[in-house]
C-alpha positions, 0 to 999 in steps of 0.5 A: 235588583230584579235578580235579588227578587226583593219582597218590597222596595220603597222610600223612607224618610227625607221627604214629606208625603207631598214631596215624595209623591212623584217619586212613588208614581215612577217607582210604582210604575216599574216595580214588580214587587210590593212598594212602600212609603214611610214619609216624614210629617212634612219637611222640618221647620227652621227649628228641626221640628215638624209642623204637620198634624196627624190628620194632615199627614194622614190625608197627604199620605192617603193619596199614595193608597187611593192612587194605587201606588203602594202596598205598605205605608207608615211614617218616619221622622216627626211621626208619633203613634197619633200619626200612625193611628190617623194614617190607619184610620184614613187608609184602612178601607183602601184596596192595596196596589195591584202588582204589575206583571213584569215586562219581558224586556231587558231593562238596564240602568246607568245615569238613565234607564234603558229599555231594550225593545224589539224595534232596537236593532243595535246597542253599543254598550260602553263606559267612559274612562276619562 
């Protein structure tokens, strides 16, 4: 990802703001570019609809901004112009996330992330073939 130098990385759809929060915390801590979130209006109910009101959606998503996790925000499934207006009013005066400087550490990923730090003297990199 870092070689591509993306402008922004983030999450869209699948979750409401409350469920998306822990994933944004982790992403924001390691992303050296803008981050975004476009949560749904909560999780879908048994009929496939969304029960969060625009005001509730805006308050739940505002935490992303006040906690400094994102640079851009919007809404996905279940949101309408009324949701986006409520969200705008909730976050318009909140400062944007400060993008952290990249660490000068090799970062690798597979099933888990691996940070190749100075105190590590040997790393055996391989792949299971079975």
